[in-house]
PDB file of N, CA, C and O in Angstrom:
ATOM      1  N   MET A   1      63.544  30.308  -8.055  1.00  0.00           N
ATOM      2  CA  MET A   1      63.105  31.222  -7.016  1.00  0.00           C
ATOM      3  C   MET A   1      61.636  31.579  -7.223  1.00  0.00           C
ATOM      4  O   MET A   1      61.132  31.623  -8.345  1.00  0.00           O
ATOM      5  N   ASP A   2      60.993  31.823  -6.132  1.00  0.00           N
ATOM      6  CA  ASP A   2      59.590  32.233  -6.124  1.00  0.00           C
ATOM      7  C   ASP A   2      59.553  33.767  -6.225  1.00  0.00           C
ATOM      8  O   ASP A   2      60.170  34.455  -5.412  1.00  0.00           O
ATOM      9  N   TRP A   3      58.836  34.297  -7.213  1.00  0.00           N
ATOM     10  CA  TRP A   3      58.773  35.742  -7.433  1.00  0.00           C
ATOM     11  C   TRP A   3      57.474  36.355  -6.909  1.00  0.00           C
ATOM     12  O   TRP A   3      57.113  37.461  -7.309  1.00  0.00           O
ATOM     13  N   SER A   4      56.771  35.656  -6.023  1.00  0.00           N
ATOM     14  CA  SER A   4      55.563  36.225  -5.423  1.00  0.00           C
ATOM     15  C   SER A   4      55.976  37.227  -4.341  1.00  0.00           C
ATOM     16  O   SER A   4      57.124  37.204  -3.897  1.00  0.00           O
ATOM     17  N   PRO A   5      55.056  38.113  -3.905  1.00  0.00           N
ATOM     18  CA  PRO A   5      55.411  39.112  -2.891  1.00  0.00           C
ATOM     19  C   PRO A   5      55.976  38.467  -1.622  1.00  0.00           C
ATOM     20  O   PRO A   5      55.509  37.420  -1.173  1.00  0.00           O
ATOM     21  N   GLY A   6      56.984  39.119  -1.066  1.00  0.00           N
ATOM     22  CA  GLY A   6      57.620  38.634   0.155  1.00  0.00           C
ATOM     23  C   GLY A   6      59.124  38.582  -0.008  1.00  0.00           C
ATOM     24  O   GLY A   6      59.668  39.006  -1.028  1.00  0.00           O
ATOM     25  N   TYR A   7      59.792  38.057   1.013  1.00  0.00           N
ATOM     26  CA  TYR A   7      61.246  37.921   1.005  1.00  0.00           C
ATOM     27  C   TYR A   7      61.571  36.453   1.231  1.00  0.00           C
ATOM     28  O   TYR A   7      60.969  35.808   2.090  1.00  0.00           O
ATOM     29  N   ARG A   8      62.517  35.923   0.469  1.00  0.00           N
ATOM     30  CA  ARG A   8      62.940  34.540   0.655  1.00  0.00           C
ATOM     31  C   ARG A   8      64.400  34.381   0.299  1.00  0.00           C
ATOM     32  O   ARG A   8      64.934  35.109  -0.538  1.00  0.00           O
ATOM     33  N   GLU A   9      65.037  33.424   0.941  1.00  0.00           N
ATOM     34  CA  GLU A   9      66.441  33.117   0.690  1.00  0.00           C
ATOM     35  C   GLU A   9      66.575  31.673   0.231  1.00  0.00           C
ATOM     36  O   GLU A   9      65.737  30.823   0.533  1.00  0.00           O
ATOM     37  N   ALA A  10      67.662  31.417  -0.515  1.00  0.00           N
ATOM     38  CA  ALA A  10      67.977  30.061  -0.961  1.00  0.00           C
ATOM     39  C   ALA A  10      69.472  29.845  -0.770  1.00  0.00           C
ATOM     40  O   ALA A  10      70.266  30.782  -0.850  1.00  0.00           O
ATOM     41  N   ALA A  11      69.838  28.601  -0.517  1.00  0.00           N
ATOM     42  CA  ALA A  11      71.248  28.261  -0.384  1.00  0.00           C
ATOM     43  C   ALA A  11      71.953  28.452  -1.726  1.00  0.00           C
ATOM     44  O   ALA A  11      71.353  28.229  -2.777  1.00  0.00           O
ATOM     45  N   PRO A  12      73.216  28.860  -1.695  1.00  0.00           N
ATOM     46  CA  PRO A  12      73.952  29.012  -2.956  1.00  0.00           C
ATOM     47  C   PRO A  12      74.341  27.644  -3.507  1.00  0.00           C
ATOM     48  O   PRO A  12      74.285  26.649  -2.784  1.00  0.00           O
ATOM     49  N   PRO A  13      74.735  27.584  -4.783  1.00  0.00           N
ATOM     50  CA  PRO A  13      75.273  26.327  -5.309  1.00  0.00           C
ATOM     51  C   PRO A  13      76.483  25.912  -4.463  1.00  0.00           C
ATOM     52  O   PRO A  13      77.227  26.766  -3.981  1.00  0.00           O
ATOM     53  N   ALA A  14      76.673  24.625  -4.287  1.00  0.00           N
ATOM     54  CA  ALA A  14      77.743  24.107  -3.436  1.00  0.00           C
ATOM     55  C   ALA A  14      79.114  24.671  -3.813  1.00  0.00           C
ATOM     56  O   ALA A  14      79.930  24.945  -2.933  1.00  0.00           O
ATOM     57  N   ALA A  15      79.370  24.846  -5.088  1.00  0.00           N
ATOM     58  CA  ALA A  15      80.675  25.347  -5.546  1.00  0.00           C
ATOM     59  C   ALA A  15      80.941  26.789  -5.093  1.00  0.00           C
ATOM     60  O   ALA A  15      82.094  27.218  -5.053  1.00  0.00           O
ATOM     61  N   LEU A  16      79.882  27.540  -4.752  1.00  0.00           N
ATOM     62  CA  LEU A  16      80.035  28.937  -4.331  1.00  0.00           C
ATOM     63  C   LEU A  16      79.845  29.141  -2.832  1.00  0.00           C
ATOM     64  O   LEU A  16      79.980  30.264  -2.345  1.00  0.00           O
ATOM     65  N   ALA A  17      79.537  28.088  -2.101  1.00  0.00           N
ATOM     66  CA  ALA A  17      79.184  28.212  -0.687  1.00  0.00           C
ATOM     67  C   ALA A  17      80.296  28.825   0.164  1.00  0.00           C
ATOM     68  O   ALA A  17      80.004  29.403   1.211  1.00  0.00           O
ATOM     69  N   GLY A  18      81.537  28.721  -0.244  1.00  0.00           N
ATOM     70  CA  GLY A  18      82.618  29.319   0.520  1.00  0.00           C
ATOM     71  C   GLY A  18      82.616  30.840   0.461  1.00  0.00           C
ATOM     72  O   GLY A  18      83.106  31.491   1.383  1.00  0.00           O
ATOM     73  N   ALA A  19      82.077  31.412  -0.599  1.00  0.00           N
ATOM     74  CA  ALA A  19      82.075  32.864  -0.784  1.00  0.00           C
ATOM     75  C   ALA A  19      80.681  33.477  -0.731  1.00  0.00           C
ATOM     76  O   ALA A  19      80.545  34.672  -0.466  1.00  0.00           O
ATOM     77  N   VAL A  20      79.652  32.687  -0.976  1.00  0.00           N
ATOM     78  CA  VAL A  20      78.278  33.187  -1.056  1.00  0.00           C
ATOM     79  C   VAL A  20      77.465  32.643   0.117  1.00  0.00           C
ATOM     80  O   VAL A  20      77.361  31.430   0.301  1.00  0.00           O
ATOM     81  N   ALA A  21      76.889  33.556   0.911  1.00  0.00           N
ATOM     82  CA  ALA A  21      76.069  33.153   2.049  1.00  0.00           C
ATOM     83  C   ALA A  21      74.693  32.666   1.605  1.00  0.00           C
ATOM     84  O   ALA A  21      74.193  31.660   2.109  1.00  0.00           O
ATOM     85  N   CYS A  22      74.075  33.390   0.648  1.00  0.00           N
ATOM     86  CA  CYS A  22      72.759  32.997   0.163  1.00  0.00           C
ATOM     87  C   CYS A  22      72.402  33.777  -1.098  1.00  0.00           C
ATOM     88  O   CYS A  22      73.042  34.772  -1.438  1.00  0.00           O
ATOM     89  N   LEU A  23      71.385  33.310  -1.765  1.00  0.00           N
ATOM     90  CA  LEU A  23      70.723  34.014  -2.860  1.00  0.00           C
ATOM     91  C   LEU A  23      69.384  34.456  -2.289  1.00  0.00           C
ATOM     92  O   LEU A  23      68.804  33.741  -1.472  1.00  0.00           O
ATOM     93  N   TRP A  24      68.883  35.606  -2.694  1.00  0.00           N
ATOM     94  CA  TRP A  24      67.616  36.056  -2.129  1.00  0.00           C
ATOM     95  C   TRP A  24      66.799  36.856  -3.140  1.00  0.00           C
ATOM     96  O   TRP A  24      67.321  37.390  -4.119  1.00  0.00           O
ATOM     97  N   VAL A  25      65.511  36.917  -2.866  1.00  0.00           N
ATOM     98  CA  VAL A  25      64.559  37.677  -3.680  1.00  0.00           C
ATOM     99  C   VAL A  25      63.649  38.434  -2.727  1.00  0.00           C
ATOM    100  O   VAL A  25      63.201  37.883  -1.722  1.00  0.00           O
ATOM    101  N   GLY A  26      63.374  39.691  -3.040  1.00  0.00           N
ATOM    102  CA  GLY A  26      62.414  40.489  -2.288  1.00  0.00           C
ATOM    103  C   GLY A  26      61.459  41.169  -3.260  1.00  0.00           C
ATOM    104  O   GLY A  26      61.890  41.891  -4.160  1.00  0.00           O
ATOM    105  N   VAL A  27      60.170  40.939  -3.078  1.00  0.00           N
ATOM    106  CA  VAL A  27      59.150  41.527  -3.947  1.00  0.00           C
ATOM    107  C   VAL A  27      58.138  42.250  -3.058  1.00  0.00           C
ATOM    108  O   VAL A  27      57.484  41.631  -2.218  1.00  0.00           O
ATOM    109  N   THR A  28      58.015  43.569  -3.252  1.00  0.00           N
ATOM    110  CA  THR A  28      57.049  44.362  -2.498  1.00  0.00           C
ATOM    111  C   THR A  28      55.687  44.240  -3.172  1.00  0.00           C
ATOM    112  O   THR A  28      55.586  44.417  -4.386  1.00  0.00           O
ATOM    113  N   PRO A  29      54.634  43.942  -2.407  1.00  0.00           N
ATOM    114  CA  PRO A  29      53.303  43.828  -3.003  1.00  0.00           C
ATOM    115  C   PRO A  29      52.872  45.115  -3.705  1.00  0.00           C
ATOM    116  O   PRO A  29      53.340  46.203  -3.368  1.00  0.00           O
ATOM    117  N   ALA A  30      51.984  44.982  -4.673  1.00  0.00           N
ATOM    118  CA  ALA A  30      51.477  46.135  -5.417  1.00  0.00           C
ATOM    119  C   ALA A  30      50.802  47.148  -4.497  1.00  0.00           C
ATOM    120  O   ALA A  30      50.776  48.341  -4.801  1.00  0.00           O
ATOM    121  N   GLY A  31      50.262  46.685  -3.383  1.00  0.00           N
ATOM    122  CA  GLY A  31      49.615  47.574  -2.421  1.00  0.00           C
ATOM    123  C   GLY A  31      50.578  48.246  -1.470  1.00  0.00           C
ATOM    124  O   GLY A  31      50.165  49.055  -0.639  1.00  0.00           O
ATOM    125  N   GLY A  32      51.868  47.922  -1.577  1.00  0.00           N
ATOM    126  CA  GLY A  32      52.881  48.512  -0.720  1.00  0.00           C
ATOM    127  C   GLY A  32      53.134  47.690   0.528  1.00  0.00           C
ATOM    128  O   GLY A  32      52.439  46.709   0.794  1.00  0.00           O
ATOM    129  N   ALA A  33      54.135  48.100   1.287  1.00  0.00           N
ATOM    130  CA  ALA A  33      54.523  47.432   2.531  1.00  0.00           C
ATOM    131  C   ALA A  33      55.297  48.441   3.375  1.00  0.00           C
ATOM    132  O   ALA A  33      55.809  49.427   2.843  1.00  0.00           O
ATOM    133  N   PRO A  34      55.389  48.205   4.688  1.00  0.00           N
ATOM    134  CA  PRO A  34      56.178  49.110   5.523  1.00  0.00           C
ATOM    135  C   PRO A  34      57.647  49.082   5.105  1.00  0.00           C
ATOM    136  O   PRO A  34      58.089  48.113   4.489  1.00  0.00           O
ATOM    137  N   PRO A  35      58.409  50.122   5.427  1.00  0.00           N
ATOM    138  CA  PRO A  35      59.838  50.123   5.114  1.00  0.00           C
ATOM    139  C   PRO A  35      60.529  48.919   5.762  1.00  0.00           C
ATOM    140  O   PRO A  35      60.080  48.417   6.793  1.00  0.00           O
ATOM    141  N   THR A  36      61.605  48.472   5.157  1.00  0.00           N
ATOM    142  CA  THR A  36      62.363  47.320   5.647  1.00  0.00           C
ATOM    143  C   THR A  36      63.528  47.802   6.495  1.00  0.00           C
ATOM    144  O   THR A  36      64.265  48.701   6.088  1.00  0.00           O
ATOM    145  N   ARG A  37      63.699  47.208   7.674  1.00  0.00           N
ATOM    146  CA  ARG A  37      64.846  47.523   8.526  1.00  0.00           C
ATOM    147  C   ARG A  37      65.972  46.575   8.138  1.00  0.00           C
ATOM    148  O   ARG A  37      65.800  45.356   8.170  1.00  0.00           O
ATOM    149  N   VAL A  38      67.128  47.134   7.771  1.00  0.00           N
ATOM    150  CA  VAL A  38      68.300  46.355   7.393  1.00  0.00           C
ATOM    151  C   VAL A  38      69.322  46.462   8.514  1.00  0.00           C
ATOM    152  O   VAL A  38      69.759  47.558   8.864  1.00  0.00           O
ATOM    153  N   LEU A  39      69.701  45.321   9.075  1.00  0.00           N
ATOM    154  CA  LEU A  39      70.671  45.298  10.165  1.00  0.00           C
ATOM    155  C   LEU A  39      72.047  44.917   9.631  1.00  0.00           C
ATOM    156  O   LEU A  39      72.140  44.115   8.702  1.00  0.00           O
ATOM    157  N   PRO A  40      73.115  45.471  10.193  1.00  0.00           N
ATOM    158  CA  PRO A  40      74.458  45.141   9.719  1.00  0.00           C
ATOM    159  C   PRO A  40      74.782  43.669   9.980  1.00  0.00           C
ATOM    160  O   PRO A  40      74.482  43.129  11.044  1.00  0.00           O
ATOM    161  N   ASP A  41      75.401  43.036   8.979  1.00  0.00           N
ATOM    162  CA  ASP A  41      75.765  41.617   9.106  1.00  0.00           C
ATOM    163  C   ASP A  41      77.178  41.330   8.596  1.00  0.00           C
ATOM    164  O   ASP A  41      77.573  40.168   8.491  1.00  0.00           O
ATOM    165  N   ALA A  42      77.938  42.376   8.279  1.00  0.00           N
ATOM    166  CA  ALA A  42      79.319  42.267   7.769  1.00  0.00           C
ATOM    167  C   ALA A  42      79.395  41.727   6.356  1.00  0.00           C
ATOM    168  O   ALA A  42      80.491  41.498   5.844  1.00  0.00           O
ATOM    169  N   CYS A  43      78.256  41.520   5.714  1.00  0.00           N
ATOM    170  CA  CYS A  43      78.226  40.997   4.348  1.00  0.00           C
ATOM    171  C   CYS A  43      78.069  42.131   3.334  1.00  0.00           C
ATOM    172  O   CYS A  43      77.678  43.247   3.678  1.00  0.00           O
ATOM    173  N   VAL A  44      78.381  41.819   2.094  1.00  0.00           N
ATOM    174  CA  VAL A  44      78.128  42.712   0.967  1.00  0.00           C
ATOM    175  C   VAL A  44      77.129  41.997   0.067  1.00  0.00           C
ATOM    176  O   VAL A  44      77.259  40.801  -0.191  1.00  0.00           O
ATOM    177  N   ASP A  45      76.136  42.734  -0.405  1.00  0.00           N
ATOM    178  CA  ASP A  45      75.142  42.162  -1.311  1.00  0.00           C
ATOM    179  C   ASP A  45      75.279  42.786  -2.691  1.00  0.00           C
ATOM    180  O   ASP A  45      75.377  44.005  -2.827  1.00  0.00           O
ATOM    181  N   LEU A  46      75.285  41.937  -3.710  1.00  0.00           N
ATOM    182  CA  LEU A  46      75.186  42.367  -5.101  1.00  0.00           C
ATOM    183  C   LEU A  46      73.708  42.266  -5.435  1.00  0.00           C
ATOM    184  O   LEU A  46      73.143  41.172  -5.427  1.00  0.00           O
ATOM    185  N   ILE A  47      73.070  43.413  -5.733  1.00  0.00           N
ATOM    186  CA  ILE A  47      71.615  43.472  -5.855  1.00  0.00           C
ATOM    187  C   ILE A  47      71.218  43.954  -7.239  1.00  0.00           C
ATOM    188  O   ILE A  47      71.775  44.919  -7.763  1.00  0.00           O
ATOM    189  N   TRP A  48      70.231  43.255  -7.830  1.00  0.00           N
ATOM    190  CA  TRP A  48      69.597  43.702  -9.072  1.00  0.00           C
ATOM    191  C   TRP A  48      68.213  44.205  -8.699  1.00  0.00           C
ATOM    192  O   TRP A  48      67.459  43.511  -8.017  1.00  0.00           O
ATOM    193  N   GLN A  49      67.871  45.434  -9.152  1.00  0.00           N
ATOM    194  CA  GLN A  49      66.533  45.988  -8.949  1.00  0.00           C
ATOM    195  C   GLN A  49      65.897  46.202 -10.302  1.00  0.00           C
ATOM    196  O   GLN A  49      66.446  46.880 -11.170  1.00  0.00           O
ATOM    197  N   ARG A  50      64.716  45.606 -10.465  1.00  0.00           N
ATOM    198  CA  ARG A  50      64.004  45.753 -11.730  1.00  0.00           C
ATOM    199  C   ARG A  50      63.809  47.228 -12.041  1.00  0.00           C
ATOM    200  O   ARG A  50      63.319  47.988 -11.206  1.00  0.00           O
ATOM    201  N   GLY A  51      64.197  47.630 -13.251  1.00  0.00           N
ATOM    202  CA  GLY A  51      64.040  48.998 -13.693  1.00  0.00           C
ATOM    203  C   GLY A  51      65.197  49.913 -13.340  1.00  0.00           C
ATOM    204  O   GLY A  51      65.278  51.027 -13.857  1.00  0.00           O
ATOM    205  N   SER A  52      66.103  49.466 -12.461  1.00  0.00           N
ATOM    206  CA  SER A  52      67.219  50.316 -12.037  1.00  0.00           C
ATOM    207  C   SER A  52      68.587  49.722 -12.332  1.00  0.00           C
ATOM    208  O   SER A  52      69.553  50.464 -12.510  1.00  0.00           O
ATOM    209  N   GLY A  53      68.687  48.415 -12.387  1.00  0.00           N
ATOM    210  CA  GLY A  53      69.973  47.784 -12.655  1.00  0.00           C
ATOM    211  C   GLY A  53      70.591  47.161 -11.419  1.00  0.00           C
ATOM    212  O   GLY A  53      69.886  46.748 -10.498  1.00  0.00           O
ATOM    213  N   VAL A  54      71.927  47.098 -11.407  1.00  0.00           N
ATOM    214  CA  VAL A  54      72.682  46.380 -10.379  1.00  0.00           C
ATOM    215  C   VAL A  54      73.469  47.374  -9.529  1.00  0.00           C
ATOM    216  O   VAL A  54      73.983  48.373 -10.033  1.00  0.00           O
ATOM    217  N   PHE A  55      73.552  47.080  -8.222  1.00  0.00           N
ATOM    218  CA  PHE A  55      74.350  47.895  -7.318  1.00  0.00           C
ATOM    219  C   PHE A  55      74.854  47.031  -6.165  1.00  0.00           C
ATOM    220  O   PHE A  55      74.350  45.932  -5.934  1.00  0.00           O
ATOM    221  N   LEU A  56      75.858  47.543  -5.443  1.00  0.00           N
ATOM    222  CA  LEU A  56      76.393  46.877  -4.255  1.00  0.00           C
ATOM    223  C   LEU A  56      75.855  47.563  -3.011  1.00  0.00           C
ATOM    224  O   LEU A  56      75.664  48.779  -2.993  1.00  0.00           O
ATOM    225  N   ALA A  57      75.611  46.773  -1.970  1.00  0.00           N
ATOM    226  CA  ALA A  57      75.182  47.316  -0.684  1.00  0.00           C
ATOM    227  C   ALA A  57      76.010  46.669   0.423  1.00  0.00           C
ATOM    228  O   ALA A  57      76.174  45.449   0.450  1.00  0.00           O
ATOM    229  N   GLY A  58      76.530  47.488   1.332  1.00  0.00           N
ATOM    230  CA  GLY A  58      77.254  46.957   2.483  1.00  0.00           C
ATOM    231  C   GLY A  58      78.749  47.020   2.289  1.00  0.00           C
ATOM    232  O   GLY A  58      79.224  47.454   1.240  1.00  0.00           O
ATOM    233  N   PRO A  59      79.486  46.597   3.275  1.00  0.00           N
ATOM    234  CA  PRO A  59      78.943  46.192   4.574  1.00  0.00           C
ATOM    235  C   PRO A  59      78.426  47.405   5.353  1.00  0.00           C
ATOM    236  O   PRO A  59      79.033  48.476   5.346  1.00  0.00           O
ATOM    237  N   ASP A  60      77.306  47.208   6.012  1.00  0.00           N
ATOM    238  CA  ASP A  60      76.670  48.291   6.768  1.00  0.00           C
ATOM    239  C   ASP A  60      77.361  48.478   8.115  1.00  0.00           C
ATOM    240  O   ASP A  60      77.837  47.511   8.710  1.00  0.00           O
ATOM    241  N   THR A  61      77.417  49.708   8.595  1.00  0.00           N
ATOM    242  CA  THR A  61      78.016  50.002   9.891  1.00  0.00           C
ATOM    243  C   THR A  61      76.967  50.240  10.959  1.00  0.00           C
ATOM    244  O   THR A  61      77.302  50.377  12.136  1.00  0.00           O
ATOM    245  N   GLY A  62      75.713  50.293  10.570  1.00  0.00           N
ATOM    246  CA  GLY A  62      74.611  50.477  11.507  1.00  0.00           C
ATOM    247  C   GLY A  62      73.306  50.139  10.817  1.00  0.00           C
ATOM    248  O   GLY A  62      73.277  49.969   9.599  1.00  0.00           O
ATOM    249  N   PRO A  63      72.226  50.038  11.576  1.00  0.00           N
ATOM    250  CA  PRO A  63      70.934  49.721  10.968  1.00  0.00           C
ATOM    251  C   PRO A  63      70.451  50.866  10.071  1.00  0.00           C
ATOM    252  O   PRO A  63      70.786  52.030  10.289  1.00  0.00           O
ATOM    253  N   SER A  64      69.669  50.511   9.072  1.00  0.00           N
ATOM    254  CA  SER A  64      69.075  51.519   8.192  1.00  0.00           C
ATOM    255  C   SER A  64      67.655  51.101   7.844  1.00  0.00           C
ATOM    256  O   SER A  64      67.306  49.921   7.890  1.00  0.00           O
ATOM    257  N   ILE A  65      66.858  52.078   7.501  1.00  0.00           N
ATOM    258  CA  ILE A  65      65.470  51.847   7.090  1.00  0.00           C
ATOM    259  C   ILE A  65      65.402  52.064   5.583  1.00  0.00           C
ATOM    260  O   ILE A  65      65.786  53.123   5.086  1.00  0.00           O
ATOM    261  N   MET A  66      64.918  51.069   4.864  1.00  0.00           N
ATOM    262  CA  MET A  66      64.842  51.132   3.407  1.00  0.00           C
ATOM    263  C   MET A  66      63.379  51.134   2.964  1.00  0.00           C
ATOM    264  O   MET A  66      62.700  50.115   3.084  1.00  0.00           O
ATOM    265  N   PRO A  67      62.883  52.270   2.452  1.00  0.00           N
ATOM    266  CA  PRO A  67      61.523  52.261   1.912  1.00  0.00           C
ATOM    267  C   PRO A  67      61.506  51.469   0.605  1.00  0.00           C
ATOM    268  O   PRO A  67      62.418  51.590  -0.214  1.00  0.00           O
ATOM    269  N   MET A  68      60.487  50.678   0.420  1.00  0.00           N
ATOM    270  CA  MET A  68      60.329  49.887  -0.796  1.00  0.00           C
ATOM    271  C   MET A  68      59.009  50.267  -1.454  1.00  0.00           C
ATOM    272  O   MET A  68      57.944  49.885  -0.969  1.00  0.00           O
ATOM    273  N   PRO A  69      59.067  51.021  -2.561  1.00  0.00           N
ATOM    274  CA  PRO A  69      57.832  51.405  -3.235  1.00  0.00           C
ATOM    275  C   PRO A  69      57.043  50.169  -3.689  1.00  0.00           C
ATOM    276  O   PRO A  69      57.626  49.112  -3.928  1.00  0.00           O
ATOM    277  N   PRO A  70      55.727  50.304  -3.805  1.00  0.00           N
ATOM    278  CA  PRO A  70      54.916  49.184  -4.283  1.00  0.00           C
ATOM    279  C   PRO A  70      55.469  48.610  -5.589  1.00  0.00           C
ATOM    280  O   PRO A  70      55.847  49.353  -6.494  1.00  0.00           O
ATOM    281  N   GLY A  71      55.511  47.294  -5.672  1.00  0.00           N
ATOM    282  CA  GLY A  71      55.957  46.613  -6.889  1.00  0.00           C
ATOM    283  C   GLY A  71      57.464  46.496  -7.039  1.00  0.00           C
ATOM    284  O   GLY A  71      57.929  46.010  -8.070  1.00  0.00           O
ATOM    285  N   THR A  72      58.254  46.925  -6.042  1.00  0.00           N
ATOM    286  CA  THR A  72      59.712  46.790  -6.125  1.00  0.00           C
ATOM    287  C   THR A  72      60.090  45.311  -6.211  1.00  0.00           C
ATOM    288  O   THR A  72      59.574  44.486  -5.457  1.00  0.00           O
ATOM    289  N   VAL A  73      60.991  44.987  -7.133  1.00  0.00           N
ATOM    290  CA  VAL A  73      61.494  43.619  -7.283  1.00  0.00           C
ATOM    291  C   VAL A  73      63.009  43.665  -7.169  1.00  0.00           C
ATOM    292  O   VAL A  73      63.676  44.363  -7.933  1.00  0.00           O
ATOM    293  N   LEU A  74      63.555  42.909  -6.202  1.00  0.00           N
ATOM    294  CA  LEU A  74      64.989  42.830  -5.977  1.00  0.00           C
ATOM    295  C   LEU A  74      65.440  41.373  -6.016  1.00  0.00           C
ATOM    296  O   LEU A  74      64.705  40.486  -5.582  1.00  0.00           O
ATOM    297  N   ALA A  75      66.622  41.124  -6.525  1.00  0.00           N
ATOM    298  CA  ALA A  75      67.253  39.802  -6.455  1.00  0.00           C
ATOM    299  C   ALA A  75      68.697  40.037  -6.048  1.00  0.00           C
ATOM    300  O   ALA A  75      69.354  40.933  -6.579  1.00  0.00           O
ATOM    301  N   GLY A  76      69.199  39.236  -5.103  1.00  0.00           N
ATOM    302  CA  GLY A  76      70.525  39.492  -4.592  1.00  0.00           C
ATOM    303  C   GLY A  76      71.360  38.260  -4.351  1.00  0.00           C
ATOM    304  O   GLY A  76      70.861  37.141  -4.228  1.00  0.00           O
ATOM    305  N   VAL A  77      72.664  38.512  -4.289  1.00  0.00           N
ATOM    306  CA  VAL A  77      73.653  37.501  -3.895  1.00  0.00           C
ATOM    307  C   VAL A  77      74.362  38.088  -2.692  1.00  0.00           C
ATOM    308  O   VAL A  77      75.000  39.136  -2.793  1.00  0.00           O
ATOM    309  N   ARG A  78      74.252  37.408  -1.536  1.00  0.00           N
ATOM    310  CA  ARG A  78      74.911  37.882  -0.313  1.00  0.00           C
ATOM    311  C   ARG A  78      76.275  37.206  -0.208  1.00  0.00           C
ATOM    312  O   ARG A  78      76.382  35.986  -0.086  1.00  0.00           O
ATOM    313  N   LEU A  79      77.321  38.045  -0.260  1.00  0.00           N
ATOM    314  CA  LEU A  79      78.691  37.552  -0.188  1.00  0.00           C
ATOM    315  C   LEU A  79      79.135  37.477   1.273  1.00  0.00           C
ATOM    316  O   LEU A  79      78.847  38.380   2.059  1.00  0.00           O
ATOM    317  N   ARG A  80      79.823  36.420   1.627  1.00  0.00           N
ATOM    318  CA  ARG A  80      80.305  36.248   2.990  1.00  0.00           C
ATOM    319  C   ARG A  80      81.367  37.312   3.324  1.00  0.00           C
ATOM    320  O   ARG A  80      82.053  37.809   2.431  1.00  0.00           O
ATOM    321  N   PRO A  81      81.496  37.656   4.610  1.00  0.00           N
ATOM    322  CA  PRO A  81      82.539  38.616   4.993  1.00  0.00           C
ATOM    323  C   PRO A  81      83.930  38.124   4.586  1.00  0.00           C
ATOM    324  O   PRO A  81      84.209  36.926   4.574  1.00  0.00           O
ATOM    325  N   GLY A  82      84.785  39.081   4.255  1.00  0.00           N
ATOM    326  CA  GLY A  82      86.169  38.745   3.939  1.00  0.00           C
ATOM    327  C   GLY A  82      86.362  38.415   2.513  1.00  0.00           C
ATOM    328  O   GLY A  82      87.479  38.111   2.095  1.00  0.00           O
TER     329      GLY A  82
END
């Protein structure tokens, strides 16, 4: 995965494709960025945040705005619905 600022997704390993929609990384630039709008997609994400650890997000029932402080580093596994 590329750890430069921005958001990117990658396909999961073939053996996990039935349960995993994608792997992703989000890195907020040191200068900051506008808050991220998260739209509901029926998925659950297992997310690691540098300095904070691991948490689950979703499934969302409506859109939300997520502020990302400068230098935030996230890595996630998006699990398919069901």
